[in-house]
C-alpha positions in Angstrom: 45.1 -123.2 71.3 46.8 -126.3 72.8 48.0 -126.8 76.3 51.5 -126.9 75.1 51.0 -123.5 73.4 49.5 -122.0 76.5 52.4 -123.4 78.6 54.9 -121.8 76.2 53.0 -118.5 76.4 52.9 -118.6 80.2 56.6 -119.3 80.3 57.2 -116.1 78.3 55.2 -113.9 80.6 57.0 -111.2 82.6 56.8 -111.8 86.4 54.1 -109.1 87.0 51.8 -110.7 84.4 52.6 -114.2 85.7 51.5 -113.0 89.1 48.3 -111.6 87.7 47.6 -114.9 85.8 48.2 -116.9 89.0 45.7 -114.8 90.9 43.2 -115.1 88.1 43.5 -118.9 88.0 43.2 -119.0 91.9 40.0 -116.9 91.7 38.5 -119.2 89.0 39.4 -122.3 91.0 37.8 -120.9 94.2 34.6 -119.9 92.4 34.4 -123.4 90.8 34.9 -125.0 94.2 32.3 -122.8 95.8 29.8 -123.7 93.0 30.5 -127.4 93.4 30.0 -127.2 97.2 26.7 -125.3 96.7 25.5 -127.9 94.2 26.6 -130.9 96.4 24.8 -129.7 99.5 21.7 -128.2 97.8 18.4 -130.1 97.5 19.0 -132.9 94.9 22.8 -132.7 95.5 24.9 -135.7 96.2 25.1 -134.8 99.9 21.5 -133.9 100.4 20.9 -137.0 102.7 23.8 -135.9 104.9 22.4 -132.5 105.3 18.9 -134.0 106.1 20.5 -136.3 108.8 22.4 -133.4 110.4 19.3 -131.2 110.4 17.3 -134.0 112.0 19.9 -134.5 114.7 20.0 -130.8 115.4 16.2 -130.6 115.6 16.1 -133.6 118.0 18.8 -132.0 120.2 21.0 -135.1 119.5 24.2 -133.3 118.8 27.2 -131.8 120.5 28.1 -128.3 119.5 31.7 -127.6 118.5 33.7 -125.6 121.0 
């Protein structure tokens, strides 16, 4: 199914189903974002060095807690 066909089908949805579809897409997007963050800040992730630096600063007492 092409994007154009999906868009046409979405345009034909009754309001209640469109609301359900929007909620479904929002849930999928949130889960994908959560997974990306988890991967980025896990060992081997692209922000692993930043986490290590923050941990070292906390361990050394060289940080200012947020209010």
